[in-house]
TORLUMBA-569454 format. One record per residue (C-alpha): x, y, z; residue in one letter. Coordinates in steps of 0.001 Angstrom, whole numbers. Layout:
% residues N
       X       Y       Z dotor
       X       Y       Z     A
...
% end
This chain:
% residues 679
       X       Y       Z dotor
   16081   26680  -20342     M
   16171   22886  -20567     I
   14876   20380  -23099     E
   12877   17345  -21974     M
   14428   14038  -23034     D
   11284   11916  -22620     G
   12877    9464  -20186     K
   11503    8312  -16891     S
   13576    8819  -13747     E
   17167    7606  -14299     D
   17531    5458  -11183     I
   21147    4537  -11907     L
   22210    8170  -12249     Q
   20281    9085   -9091     D
   22193    6389   -7191     N
   25523    7644   -8511     I
   24708   11219   -7485     E
   23572   10130   -4016     A
   26769    8134   -3503     L
   28809   11074   -4748     G
   27254   13327   -2115     K
   28279   10880     621     L
   31759   10151    -748     F
   32792   12804   -3324     P
   36264   11323   -3589     E
   34960    8157   -5289     V
   33586   10094   -8296     L
   35766   10449  -11367     S
   34311   12096  -14497     D
   30828   11390  -13214     G
   31499    7678  -12701     K
   32198    5592   -9605     I
   35804    4541   -8998     D
   35059    1208   -7338     F
   38589     703   -6031     D
   38327    4018   -4147     K
   34841    3115   -2940     L
   36065    -185   -1510     R
   38872    1670     248     Y
   36513    4316    1688     V
   34235    1570    2995     L
   37150    -240    4609     G
   36851   -3310    2377     D
   39988   -5423    2625     T
   38415   -8703    1431     V
   39970   -9727   -1874     D
   38475  -13187   -2374     D
   34868  -12549   -3355     E
   34170  -16285   -3428     S
   34364  -16276     378     D
   31402  -13898     676     R
   27786  -14894    1092     Y
   26015  -14150   -2176     N
   22566  -15079   -3489     F
   22712  -15205   -7258     T
   21184  -16855  -10306     W
   21539  -16762  -14076     H
   20365  -13424  -15460     G
   20489  -11508  -12165     K
   22856   -8822  -13459     N
   20757   -8383  -16580     Q
   17637   -8104  -14449     A
   19347   -5445  -12332     R
   20323   -3484  -15444     R
   16769   -3784  -16723     L
   15477   -2177  -13526     S
   17940     703  -13947     Q
   17141    1418  -17596     T
   14850    4472  -17916     P
   11606    4066  -19797     S
   10843    6006  -22966     M
    7168    5034  -22818     G
    4192    6925  -21496     T
     754    6437  -19957     L
   -2141    7490  -22145     R
   -5394    8652  -20506     P
   -8516    6637  -21269     C
  -11558    8574  -20085     K
  -14046    6182  -21716     A
  -13079    3362  -19325     Q
  -12761    5622  -16285     S
  -15254    6546  -13603     K
  -15620   10070  -12167     D
  -12547   11266  -14092     W
  -12878   14908  -13015     D
  -13099   14227   -9275     T
  -11358   10941   -8480     T
   -7860   10636   -7029     Q
   -7544    6909   -7800     N
   -5626    5378  -10723     L
   -5973    2156  -12673     Y
   -3087    1525  -15078     I
   -3092   -1126  -17799     E
     375   -2308  -18755     G
    3479   -4301  -17889     D
    4125   -3344  -14285     N
    7918   -3200  -14728     L
    7608    -431  -17291     E
    4792    1288  -15389     V
    6790    1321  -12154     L
    9621    3092  -13978     K
    7227    5707  -15307     L
    5798    6364  -11835     L
    9204    7134  -10309     Q
    9191   10928  -10678     K
    5581   11506   -9671     S
    5335    9077   -6758     Y
    8884    8606   -5457     H
    8692    8169   -1667     G
    4931    8794   -1522     K
    3397    5319   -1174     V
    2587    4278    2397     K
    1680     672    1670     M
    2302   -1735   -1200     I
     477   -5040   -1358     Y
    1173   -7484   -4179     I
      21  -11004   -4941     D
    2480  -11909   -7733     P
    2142  -15052   -9852     P
    3149  -18065   -7796     Y
    5668  -20305   -9508     N
    3151  -23077  -10108     S
    4456  -24212  -13490     G
    1340  -22936  -15214     E
     962  -20148  -17776     D
    3501  -17424  -17093     F
    3322  -14220  -19115     I
    5954  -12172  -17248     Y
    8972  -13558  -19124     H
   11237  -10535  -19518     D
   13915  -11161  -22101     D
   16184   -8224  -21151     F
   15716   -6284  -24356     R
   13943   -2902  -24242     D
   11069   -3816  -21964     N
    8564   -1508  -23626     L
    9208   -3288  -26911     E
    8879   -6584  -25062     N
    5496   -5475  -23755     Y
    4368   -4385  -27208     K
    5470   -7757  -28563     H
    3446   -9535  -25883     L
     346   -7578  -26848     T
     579   -7773  -30639     N
   -1981   -9762  -32635     Q
    -386  -13173  -32209     V
   -3610  -14906  -31156     D
   -7263  -13935  -30810     D
   -6509  -11196  -28285     Y
   -2789  -10664  -28677     G
   -1031  -12428  -25809     Y
    1789  -14930  -25617     I
    2101  -17422  -22779     Y
    4892  -19716  -21734     T
    4789  -22587  -19275     T
    7358  -22355  -16497     N
    7433  -26020  -15463     S
    9668  -27644  -12862     E
   11293  -29678  -15624     S
   12718  -26455  -17020     S
   16304  -25757  -16010     G
   15281  -22128  -15527     R
   12269  -22853  -13288     Y
   13358  -20701  -10336     H
   15493  -18423  -12513     T
   12552  -17281  -14633     N
   10541  -16378  -11572     W
   13437  -14570   -9881     L
   14182  -12571  -13027     N
   10544  -11508  -13032     M
   10220  -10427   -9377     I
   13707   -8971   -8716     F
   13660   -5850  -10939     P
   10057   -5030  -10002     R
   10835   -5045   -6280     L
   13954   -2907   -6805     R
   11908    -195   -8521     I
    8933    -513   -6181     A
   11158     168   -3165     R
   11810    3694   -4457     N
    8082    4454   -4396     L
    7674    3572    -714     L
    7583    6384    1828     A
   10317    6312    4459     D
    7816    4850    6943     D
    6158    2663    4281     G
    5663   -1106    4251     V
    5372   -3709    1505     I
    3344   -6906    1962     F
    3949   -9735    -532     I
    1801  -12865    -807     S
    3585  -16100   -1717     I
    3308  -19868   -1292     D
    6036  -22305    -260     D
    7395  -22878   -3795     D
    9275  -19554   -3798     E
    8953  -18308    -217     E
   12601  -19032     617     A
   13877  -17368   -2569     N
   11565  -14378   -2116     L
   12897  -13881    1409     K
   16473  -13789      82     K
   15545  -11379   -2710     V
   13755   -9064    -257     C
   16680   -9183    2160     D
   18849   -7884    -671     E
   16395   -5319   -2058     V
   15034   -3912    1214     F
   17822   -4953    3599     G
   17778   -7644    6272     E
   17388   -4963    8957     D
   14076   -3903    7399     N
   12478   -7352    7619     F
    9339   -7225    9767     I
    7597  -10614    9742     N
    6489  -13632    7776     I
    2748  -13986    8319     I
    1217  -17452    7915     S
   -2223  -17502    6322     L
   -4587  -20432    6755     K
   -6991  -20469    3801     F
   -8472  -23952    3978     K
   -8937  -26903    6294     N
   -7542  -30316    5374     V
  -10615  -32470    4861     A
  -10886  -36210    5273     G
   -8996  -38743    7336     A
   -6426  -39229    4573     S
   -5402  -35587    4604     G
   -6314  -35004     983     G
   -4901  -38201    -465     G
   -1335  -36983    -950     E
    1046  -39735      61     D
    4461  -38041     -40     K
    3515  -34441     751     K
    1105  -32864    3157     L
   -1810  -31076    1552     K
   -1248  -27338    1246     K
   -3611  -25197    3258     N
   -1232  -22350    4095     M
     194  -19374    2270     E
    2475  -16618    3483     F
    2869  -12857    3479     V
    6324  -11310    3753     L
    6390   -7844    5314     A
    9299   -5411    4875     Y
    9761   -1780    5854     A
   11398     840    3666     K
   13208    2072    6779     N
   12549     115    9957     Y
   13881    2949   12124     A
   11243    5321   10696     A
    8423    2769   10930     L
    5615    3703   13297     K
    4168    1030   15605     P
    1438   -1003   13929     F
   -2127    -508   15016     N
   -3177   -3632   16922     H
   -5115   -6234   15000     I
   -7470   -8677   16646     Y
   -9313  -11897   15988     E
  -12957  -11533   17005     Y
  -15083  -14441   18293     T
  -18719  -14005   19409     P
  -18954  -14659   23136     I
  -21679  -17309   22788     D
  -19578  -19230   20235     E
  -16525  -18932   22456     L
  -18398  -20231   25505     L
  -19609  -23213   23477     A
  -16004  -23957   22462     Q
  -14835  -23716   26088     Y
  -17504  -26171   27245     R
  -16764  -28596   24403     E
  -13058  -28512   25246     N
  -13787  -28616   29013     E
  -11833  -25403   29447     T
  -12519  -23063   32342     S
  -14079  -19679   31415     W
  -13119  -17028   33961     K
  -15347  -14049   33133     Y
  -18285  -15155   35296     T
  -18874  -12253   37746     S
  -20326   -8769   37333     A
  -19744   -5678   39475     L
  -23351   -4479   39379     I
  -22576   -1534   41682     S
  -19098    -276   42674     P
  -20530     901   46023     G
  -19314    3806   48112     D
  -15716    5000   47767     K
  -14011    5683   51126     V
  -10518    7207   51059     Y
   -8127    5408   53418     I
   -4686    6736   52416     G
   -2073    7227   49716     S
    1172    5680   48568     T
    3544    6549   45715     K
    4543    4867   42458     D
    8131    4383   41282     G
    8286    7986   40047     N
    7046    9406   43331     G
    3548   10229   42045     D
     535    9715   44301     E
   -1604    6562   44320     I
   -4856    7098   46212     K
   -6310    4021   47949     V
  -10042    3527   48674     F
  -12196    1007   50527     R
  -15417      76   48716     R
  -18558    -253   50835     D
  -22021   -1434   49763     N
  -20769   -2797   46449     Y
  -22825   -5442   44603     V
  -21236   -8408   42789     I
  -23364  -11092   41142     K
  -22540  -14144   39079     S
  -23640  -14471   35466     V
  -25734  -17526   36369     S
  -27512  -15593   39131     A
  -28323  -12756   36741     L
  -29721  -15252   34226     M
  -32126  -16603   36840     K
  -33076  -13257   38380     E
  -33740  -11470   35099     E
  -34799  -14501   33050     E
  -32207  -13719   30402     L
  -30167  -16036   28195     S
  -26465  -16289   28865     E
  -25782  -14414   25612     K
  -28105  -11551   26649     D
  -26524  -11267   30116     V
  -23086  -10874   28596     Y
  -24389   -8293   26160     K
  -26238   -6310   28868     K
  -23478   -6398   31488     Y
  -20437   -6400   29186     A
  -18986   -3281   30819     N
  -18978   -4665   34362     C
  -18212   -8389   33925     I
  -14761   -9350   35200     F
  -12393  -12060   36298     Q
   -9687  -11696   38935     T
   -5983  -12182   38263     A
   -2621  -11997   40025     M
    -694   -9462   37898     P
    3057   -8929   37979     Q
    3212   -5180   38553     S
    5035   -2684   40739     S
    1773    -995   41771     I
      44   -3917   43514     R
    2693   -4640   46222     P
    2915    -918   47083     R
    -863    -767   47586     V
    -906   -4005   49625     M
    1859   -2684   51871     K
      34     608   52441     K
   -3241   -1141   53377     V
   -1396   -3441   55789     Q
     265    -400   57406     E
   -3131    1292   57847     I
   -4630   -1934   59222     G
   -7932   -1736   57344     I
   -9615   -4873   56049     E
  -12096   -4929   53186     S
  -13252   -7345   50493     E
  -12973   -4787   47642     V
  -10489   -1930   47208     Y
   -9862     573   44451     S
   -7017    2915   43613     I
   -6644    6075   41505     E
   -3362    6867   39740     Y
   -1898    8006   36416     T
    -205    5168   34460     P
    3110    5953   32773     K
    2618    3408   29981     S
     -33    1317   28271     G
   -3339    2335   26739     K
   -4241    4532   29752     N
    -910    6366   29762     K
   -1206    9921   31082     G
   -4854    9566   32211     K
   -6300    9286   35690     K
   -7270    5620   35991     Y
   -9337    3639   38510     E
   -8350      59   39306     Q
  -10137   -2502   41522     F
   -8739   -5276   43758     Y
  -10477   -8116   45604     K
   -9651   -9866   48880     G
   -6616   -9942   51106     E
   -4444  -11148   48208     N
   -5435   -8109   46159     F
   -6507  -10003   43055     R
   -6857   -7510   40221     L
  -10217   -7029   38481     F
   -9600   -7841   34792     A
  -12534   -6448   32808     W
  -14205   -8225   29923     L
  -14710   -4802   28312     R
  -10942   -4500   27875     D
  -10803   -7659   25758     V
  -14134   -7464   23928     S
  -15949   -5330   21391     E
  -19416   -5146   19905     V
  -19239   -6090   16211     I
  -22444   -5854   14145     D
  -24519   -5956   17330     G
  -22697   -9005   18753     Q
  -20408   -8972   21779     L
  -17121  -10537   20672     C
  -13980  -11512   22532     K
  -10955   -9998   20822     K
   -7559  -11653   20867     D
   -4429   -9885   19699     L
   -3134  -11544   16531     Q
     456  -12433   15891     G
    1888  -13964   12734     T
    -796  -16638   12246     F
   -3978  -15408   10550     W
   -6896  -17753   10037     D
   -8955  -16851    6970     Y
  -10730  -20147    6381     V
  -14145  -18599    7046     S
  -13413  -15758    4614     E
  -12774  -18116    1707     T
  -16191  -19819    1765     K
  -17812  -17183    -464     N
  -14605  -15784   -1916     L
  -15622  -16368   -5522     T
  -18592  -14043   -5012     K
  -16576  -11174   -3536     E
  -16567   -8170   -5813     G
  -19362   -9668   -7888     N
  -17012  -10549  -10772     V
  -15559  -13878  -11953     P
  -11791  -14175  -11694     F
   -9948  -17218  -13066     P
   -6710  -16917  -11085     N
   -8087  -16818   -7545     G
   -8740  -13906   -5235     K
   -7524  -12840   -1834     K
  -10187  -11999     781     P
  -11075   -8323    1117     I
  -10683   -8578    4893     K
   -7071   -9715    4507     L
   -6134   -6521    2684     I
   -8291   -4433    5041     Q
   -6404   -5888    7984     Q
   -3088   -4789    6489     M
   -4515   -1348    5715     L
   -5772    -951    9281     S
   -2348   -1926   10653     M
    -243     581    8772     I
   -2195    3298    6943     T
   -3728    6590    7968     E
   -6720    8276    6371     K
   -4886   10165    3600     N
   -2290    7570    2582     D
   -1506    6246    -903     L
   -1687    2474   -1551     I
    -162     639   -4532     L
    -822   -2834   -5943     D
    1102   -3594   -9144     F
    -207   -7156   -9538     F
   -3767   -6028   -8967     S
   -5637   -8975  -10514     G
   -9352   -8562   -9781     S
   -8607   -5300   -7868     A
   -9220   -6675   -4366     T
   -6864   -4009   -2988     T
   -8893   -1196   -4558     A
  -12072   -2756   -3118     H
  -10469   -2936     341     A
   -9288     699     170     V
  -12798    1928    -662     M
  -14269    -262    2094     K
  -11934     985    4831     I
  -12487    4588    3704     N
  -16230    4030    4135     A
  -15633    2561    7602     D
  -13475    5395    8990     D
  -14378    8296    6667     N
  -10898    8151    5158     G
   -9499    9550    1913     S
   -6931    6886    1087     R
   -6018    6702   -2609     R
   -5067    3678   -4664     F
   -2950    2952   -7726     I
   -3715    -388   -9380     M
   -1420   -1761  -12103     V
   -2313   -4832  -14135     Q
   -1081   -6447  -17338     L
   -4023   -6708  -19782     P
   -3763  -10485  -19662     E
   -6294  -12406  -21724     V
   -9218  -14274  -20175     C
   -8943  -17699  -21713     K
  -11798  -19047  -23761     K
  -14125  -21261  -21787     G
  -13480  -19608  -18423     T
  -16313  -18059  -16421     E
  -14786  -14626  -17006     A
  -14696  -15114  -20767     H
  -18263  -16417  -20771     K
  -19318  -13307  -18843     A
  -17925  -11101  -21621     G
  -14567  -10101  -20118     F
  -11690  -10187  -22603     K
   -8884   -9189  -20212     T
   -8087   -9216  -16509     I
   -8082   -5399  -16624     C
  -11722   -5371  -17675     Q
  -12534   -7574  -14675     I
  -10679   -5304  -12247     G
  -12220   -2113  -13590     E
  -15728   -3553  -13474     E
  -15202   -4806   -9930     R
  -14239   -1319   -8767     I
  -17383      94  -10406     R
  -19704   -2469   -8847     R
  -18033   -2562   -5437     A
  -17861    1235   -5251     G
  -21575    1670   -5825     E
  -22402   -1067   -3303     Q
  -20144     516    -682     I
  -21704    3945   -1260     K
  -25164    2476    -760     N
  -24181     589    2400     D
  -21899    3051    4183     C
  -23009    5027    7208     A
  -21284    8241    6114     I
  -22360   10476    3255     D
  -21788    8238     244     G
  -21327   11209   -2086     D
  -18144   12200    -250     S
  -16590    8758    -830     L
  -14186    8469   -3778     D
  -15149    5296   -5649     V
  -13925    6473   -9044     G
  -10707    5813  -10933     F
   -8759    7207  -13864     R
   -7638    4640  -16428     V
   -4245    5031  -18115     F
   -2695    2658  -20634     K
     989    1988  -21202     L
    2180    2911  -24698     D
    5152    4273  -26594     T
    5843    7999  -26298     S
    3480   10380  -28056     N
    6442   12325  -29496     L
    8458   11077  -32451     K
   11629   12713  -31141     K
   11500   10510  -28046     W
   11428    7326  -30110     Q
   13852    8140  -32940     P
   13870    6016  -36057     D
   17307    6011  -37712     D
   15913    4112  -40682     S
   13947    7149  -41903     K
   15439    9344  -44642     P
   16675   12823  -43709     I
   13778   14493  -45555     K
   11216   12588  -43466     Q
   13048   13405  -40240     L
   12930   17112  -41132     L
    9199   16876  -41819     L
    8700   15114  -38480     D
   10481   17965  -36717     A
    7713   20342  -37805     E
    5114   18279  -35977     N
    6719   15634  -33855     N
    3497   14288  -32302     V
    2402   10874  -33568     L
    -643   11152  -35869     P
   -2890    8920  -33726     D
   -2184   10790  -30473     R
   -4343   13519  -28957     S
   -3441   16783  -27286     E
   -4554   15239  -23993     E
   -2141   12317  -24518     D
     735   14791  -24800     V
    -397   16797  -21778     L
    -401   13764  -19511     Y
    2955   12597  -20827     E
    4413   15970  -19843     I
    2749   15780  -16421     I
    4136   12270  -15911     L
    7669   12932  -17157     K
    7999   16109  -15066     L
    6846   14324  -11902     G
    3349   15664  -11253     Y
     422   13639   -9918     D
   -1618   11884  -12609     L
   -4795   12624  -10673     S
   -4343   16397  -10907     C
   -6887   18372  -12914     S
   -6037   20352  -16072     I
   -7570   23777  -16700     E
   -7664   25310  -20162     E
   -7128   29072  -20548     H
   -7133   31246  -23665     T
   -4319   33780  -23543     I
   -3789   36170  -26467     A
   -5869   33825  -28609     G
   -3697   30841  -27678     T
   -4552   27761  -25576     K
   -2563   27434  -22386     V
   -3086   24537  -19985     F
   -2551   24964  -16244     V
   -2314   22084  -13766     T
   -1027   21193  -10297     A
   -2622   24285   -8711     A
    -691   26618  -11013     G
    2662   24867  -10644     A
    2770   23831  -14300     L
    1870   25839  -17437     F
    1838   23982  -20777     I
    1520   25620  -24204     C
    1484   23346  -27246     L
     592   26075  -29752     A
    2300   26466  -33122     D
    2980   30166  -32484     R
    3994   31375  -29031     I
    4406   35148  -28766     T
    5455   37684  -26165     S
    1767   38434  -25545     A
    1228   34778  -24558     V
    4167   34964  -22153     A
    2830   38175  -20593     E
    -578   36529  -20133     G
     994   33492  -18457     M
    2936   35811  -16138     A
    -269   37605  -15143     K
   -2105   34333  -14482     L
     841   33087  -12458     H
     595   36140  -10198     R
   -3096   35387   -9602     E
   -2539   31713   -8778     L
     689   32381   -6835     A
    2147   28843   -6587     P
    5367   28517   -4572     E
    7275   27229   -7609     V
    6253   26858  -11229     W
    7350   25503  -14571     K
    6461   26408  -18142     V
    6539   23864  -20966     V
    6369   24887  -24644     C
    6899   23148  -27960     R
   10287   24064  -29371     D
    8651   24342  -32805     T
    6142   26807  -31355     G
    8626   29678  -31658     F
    8808   31238  -35111     Q
   12311   32598  -34497     T
   15074   32368  -31934     D
   14272   35977  -31015     A
   10701   34941  -30082     D
   12056   32227  -27819     K
   14456   34661  -26127     V
   11705   37259  -25602     N
    9333   34703  -24075     V
   12079   33388  -21828     R
   13032   36875  -20596     E
    9405   37807  -19841     I
    8961   34635  -17804     L
   12299   35172  -16043     K
   11158   38624  -14964     S
    8157   36884  -13372     E
   10557   34790  -11300     G
   10702   31665  -13453     L
   14006   29865  -12935     D
   16167   29200  -15985     E
   15753   25416  -15700     D
   11989   25747  -15149     A
   11466   26871  -18760     F
   11170   23537  -20564     V
   10856   22841  -24299     T
    9693   19693  -26079     L
% end
């Protein structure tokens, strides 16, 4: 039997235990002997000043802050939620540093993708000013009634000697904790501008490891208007931002799904003409003709390549088809998209083998084709037909391989690298999500593009600077597009909407209210617009709010007299907290999913709650008897979970004998000693 201590995951102790498993000789009385560790690692460098080191004032304190367990909890708020009983999505109001600590047990290693758009260090209002005391108390201080809504702001200006330091002390501990939540093949994307991009790169190299760096993506969000370039005389006008991408474990990372830039063919042709650039896709193979086998050769692995002469084929130019069928150029490309081609001279091992075979046979033709099974590429392992033209064997390169129909329009698709142009997506950005947002939004398509690169249909996505909840909107949108079941966790500080802003005028008091309302509105719109059954799409969310623990014993007050402490022991739940608050604190602190459902059973006249498909039984009754234990054992046999835990209030046992009897009954049902937990 164990007693819960109310703490979140102790990251520091976990690290010590993991290191001890690798190098048991460096542990002494449960602590690391750093001299032995240096020896084991072969460290002979004595002058630490010679080593490369990125540091700043407060870094060690920030590291300790990230390693300090939280004694807080997340309280359920059904009134602000949508589809509480069925949704798998979470929206959490609170300081993300404290929330990330509380999520450690339940979501450690389960998040496939993190996207964050943290506050840029612009010198404007900056509410994330951790002061290295107990961070939950810091959060409570920030949200006390110190102004109309209870928020304190500071201005982090460049004139401050701690300009970069303040920002680094904010982002460093949050990234350290967030890394633990990523799956082994997970990826984090972080938006930033050029004020802190260099520092963020150094921080991420330390937190995630230089070997896990993937890319810096450049985002173009606006054009520079006017001949003067925006009127800035000593700096160029900013029209770029950046996204840093890091893997949890690069070796475990799966290849990204390709992402493309799509341009309608008619627009592309207009650009080519304006730039006097030659467009090559101007012929169409209307009929491939008759296929006449003339011989075979072999590829580098010795597998057969069949060679054919094509007779009676029909090739026509796009211009000829326009005249013959009285179609516009755009309509010809749309109608004949699958057979329009250009010819190219590829560097491949196949082409010279085929040319040599045809020359040996002595057959001349204007069009040839081959059949073989590629060993790589998109047609790997499939029988594939390839066409060649003329005596130089120019390869047919098909327009269909580099185009796609999007919303009824034929578009050329070009593989994107690390430069993404989102200028067109920012034109109506303020209207996206149908909510006002004072701090700027990121385009939905930007987040969707990241989701399409890395996630699969059942993955979990986290955004702990969620702002107007663009990430949640993007998750719901991509689920509607591919019938996915991705889940999201949004975390946002309940930052005030300043008086006079559009958000405040619209009735929103906090950023959280904006985000929650956006998810409601966007979810209903997506359900109405999607091609799949809208009822199967999860557009709900459970709201939880950061707060101090529901149990007095987990937030001891040494200032109270002994008599009051004894009275508190009889009922150690805070007077303003509900039974449901306590249930979800237990679920959270024991590491179960916050989206799991809770069933209420009456056993021997006593309420017993069962969650996580029977893996967790919770009894908060004042009197727990042997009959209750026998009933729980029977229900456990019916549900038959692989492992299970039982949680009871320590004050729920009238005598020590009752506790022993209950424990022995549960042990006979197969409950492990450390799976019987008391509060």
